[in-house]
N, C-alpha and C positions, 0 to 999 in steps of 0.2 A: 558633417563626420566628427563623435565626440569625440577630444584626446587625451588620450591614456593615463590613467594615475602612476604607471612606473614612470621612472626612469628610465635615459638609456644602459643603462648600470644592466636594468632589473625590477632592481630595490625597487619593494610599493614605497612610494609618496601618497600620507594620506592624508586627509579636508586640510584646516587647523582648525586648532581649536576655537574657544569661543574670547577665553583670556588671551589666544594669539594674535587675534586678531582684533582686539577693544587695543591691545601695545598698539598691532600697525596703526590703528587708527587716530588712537591720542600719538607717534608719533607723524602724522601724516599735518597735523593740526595743529602741534605743538613744536613737536621740532625742528635742527634743519637752522637756519640763518635766525637770528632773530629781530625782531622790532621792539620799537617801545614809541609809546605813544607820551609823552610827559606836557598835562595841560598850564603846570606852572612855573616849570624851568626853561626860560626863554631860549637857552640855547639846543641845540636838536642835538639827537641824545646816536652814536655811532655808533653798530658790533661791534661789543671787545672781545678778542681772543686769547688763546691760554687756557689754564686751567683756574675754574675756578676760588674765590677766598672758602675753607673749608668754615660750613655756619654748624652747628651745632640743634640736636630740638632732644624730645625729653628723652631719645631709647639713645642720645649721641649719636646719630646716621641722621643726614639735612631731613632738613624739614620735607615733606609733599609736597609744599609750595614753594619755588624757592625762584621768583623773579631778578633775583639780584645776579646772582650769575652770568655771566654773559649778556643778559640781556639789556640792567639796566645801565650803559656805558660812564654814563655823568658819575662822577665823584662825588660821594659826600665824606669828605675827609675834615674835622678840624683842624684850626689853622695852629698851625708851631705863637703866631704870633695875629693880632685881632686883623681882622679885613684884610685876609694875603688873600693872594691871588693862583689858583692852579696850572698853570702851560700843562698840554698835554705831547708828551715829547719823546711818547710808544714809535713815530716814525721813525723821527729823525737822528735816534739816539746814539748815532756814530759821527752827527754831526752837532753836535755840545757848542763845540769854538764856536762858529759860523750863524749856530742861534743864539747865543749872548751878544755878540757882534750886532745882531741882525734887533735883536730886542732892544739893543742900545740907541741903534736906533731910527726904528719904531714908536721909541719914552722922549726924544729929545735927551737922551742921556737921564746924566739928576734932576732933570725936573720932573718926568713922571715918573722914572724907574729906581727906586729909591732903593730897594735890595735885591736880591738873591740866595735864598738858600744853600748852607754848603750840600745840605742831602735833598735828596729826591726822593720822593714819594710814591708809593703805589698800591694801587689798589684796584680788584680787579684783575691782573696780570700787568696794569698800563700802566704808565710811566709817565709821569708829572715832576713838573719844576716849578716848586714853589717863591714864590717873588712880590715882594712889598710895594704898591703903585700910589701917586700921588690921586688925594680926592675925584681929582676928575679922568682921570685914567680909569678905576674903580665903576665907576656909574659908566664911562665910556665902555667898557666889559659887558657892564650888565647886560646894558642895552646892546650890544654888542659884542659875541664873544665869540666871533670868529678875526684869528687877530692873522691879515693878511701882510709875513715879513716880506725883508727884500733880499734876494735868491732865493726864494723856495719855493713848489711850482704851485703845491696846497696850502689853505689855512690851517690856523694853528687853533688849535681850540682851546678857553680860555675857558677856567671856573671860579666862581668867587667862594674860600672856605666857608666850615662853619664854626661858631662862636671854639675856642677850648673852651668855655666853662659850660656849655649844652649840653645833655648827653642827650644821643641824637640814638635812635631803636629806628630800624628799617623793615616796614610791612611786607609779605607778599599777601596778597586776597589772594581770593576764590570765591566762587560760585556767587558772584558780582551779576545783578538785573542783565539781560544782555544782551537791554535798548541802550546801552552803553555804547553798545560796537556802531549805533547810527551815522553816520554821518553829517549829517543837517539836527546837532544839538544834543548828541553823543558825551561830549569830552567836556562840553558845557556843564549839563546833568551831574557829571560824573565830579568832576571839581568841586559842582554844590553841595554832593550829596559827601563827597569826604567828610571838608566841613563837621558840616550839619551830623553823621558821625562818630567822625572819629575826636573832631575841638575835644572832647573831654578826656581820654586819656595823653592830650599832648599840644604842641601849637603843629600845625600843617607845613611844612616846609615845602615841598613838594608832594607830586600824584600823580598818577596816568595809568592809562590801560596798558596792559601789553597784547604783543599778533606769535602767534609762534612764523619757523620758515611759510605755510599755508597764508602769510596776513589776512588773516580770517580770527577775528575776538571771540573769544574761546569761556569768555568770565576770569578773567585772571586779570586782578591789575596789584599797585605795586606805591607803598605814600613811604613819607620819609617824614617822622614827629619828631620834634623836640621833647623829653617830659620832664617831670619832675617833682617833686615829693608832695604835691598841690595837685594832681591832676590823678587820675583813678586811674587804676591798680588795671596793666591789659588784661583783652582777655580774648582767647579760639575762639570762643562763638560770636557773634556780634551777628543781633538781631537789625538787621541791615533796613532804612527806611528808608523809601523813597515815592517820586506819582510817577505812577503809571500811567503809559501812550492812551488812551481815548482811541480807542482802530478805525472808530466813526469820524473821527474831527480830525486824528492825528496829532491834537493837542497834548498835551499834559491835563489828569485829572488833581482835581484842587485835593483831595481827601490821599493821602499816605498808605504806600501797604507796604508790605517788609518778607526780608527774605531768611534764608538764616547764611550768611557769609563768614566763611574761616577765615583766621589771620593766623601765621606765623610768625619768626621769627628766633634768631639769630641765640643758643642757651635761652631757649623758654620754659616754662616749668614742663612739670610733663603732665597729661591729659590723654584721657580716652580715650582712642582711636572709634570703638565705636558709634559713639551715644556724643566725642567730642567738649564730656566736662573737663573742668580741670579739679575736680572734686575725689578723683580717685582714678585708676589704671582700668587697665581693659580688662582685667580678671578678674573684677570687683563689683563690674558694671553693673546693674538694677537691669535697667533694660535690656539689655543683651540675652540676659536669665531672663528673658519673658518673653522668646522674644524665638528664640532655639530650642528645641526641644530635647530634651535628656536622650541618647539614643540607649538609653538599660531602658527606661520603665516610658518613655512617651511622656512624659508630663511638661509641662514647663517649673521655673524656678530656681531652678542647680544641674547641673554637669553632673556626666556620667561619672566623676570620678568623687561626688561627694554626693552618688543619690543615697534614700535612706535603703533601698531594696539590694544593695551593691551585696550589701552580707548578707541579707536573707536568701539571695538565691539559692534556689539547690542544689544546682547544676552547676553554676560560679563555684558553689561551696567548696563540689565532690571535688572539683579541677583541683581548683587552693589544694585539697590536704591530696588529693593522690602526689601531684608534681612536689607539695614538702615530702609523700613517703620514699618518695624517687631520690631526690636530693639525700633523706638520710643516710640511706643504701650506699 
């Protein structure tokens, strides 16, 4: 027996529109709990909580894709001093004195713990203590970022800071090749292709692909670049080249193919939301005008508000004159 479309109160509940269905599907694939797979950072990442830091785009709203808020919990912060380390103390914020004592024991006092900054750092609503350690301890943390401190049940994650002199840009990528999501060889190929496609824009510090609450890859990725004047200016539309998979053998083809991948970042210049060019705004997009017909005359190349026949239409002209006479009364 088919279920009724009416709710218990008798009101009719129609079927979801296609737009609502698309949003629901997107929420299943990309929403919910967030996961991140970093292919360069040795340290694992954990889900971030709380509100994300605001990012601005061409229209002062959130970028179309933001893989850093919540999803990439590893901090990419400049150090207040060179070669400092950030320790995530978000979960033990109320045990600060115990943390300092345990950290001193772990580092054998000032043998390896040289200084602790008076000011805590915050990124993506997580709290970090910035510390300065010996070169030996610094390298140890790079190799094993989980600090197992005395009297703490769970290890605390530690991350080297970025150079204070670097200009860091965090890219969120979409429409990346689907084959990056495969278990065998996917992350390795992604790492290689990130270098190949992004090295002209800056030095690649970290990169990875991002999955949503479903745990399924949907073409999203991220990259952290150190940019400088000698590098090419960042672009929104990327001619992303990669080696496709030969499905007959399962091996990568020697000849590269390309796809249109999109990059967004904080405070990026304006760009067209239709063709993704950075040369004009949506209202001036010639490509859009050639694909969407005028509602008045049915031809392409312009919209109704600028239609040459708008003032020549006798019906519209009569209506306009009639309205103007009524307004004069």
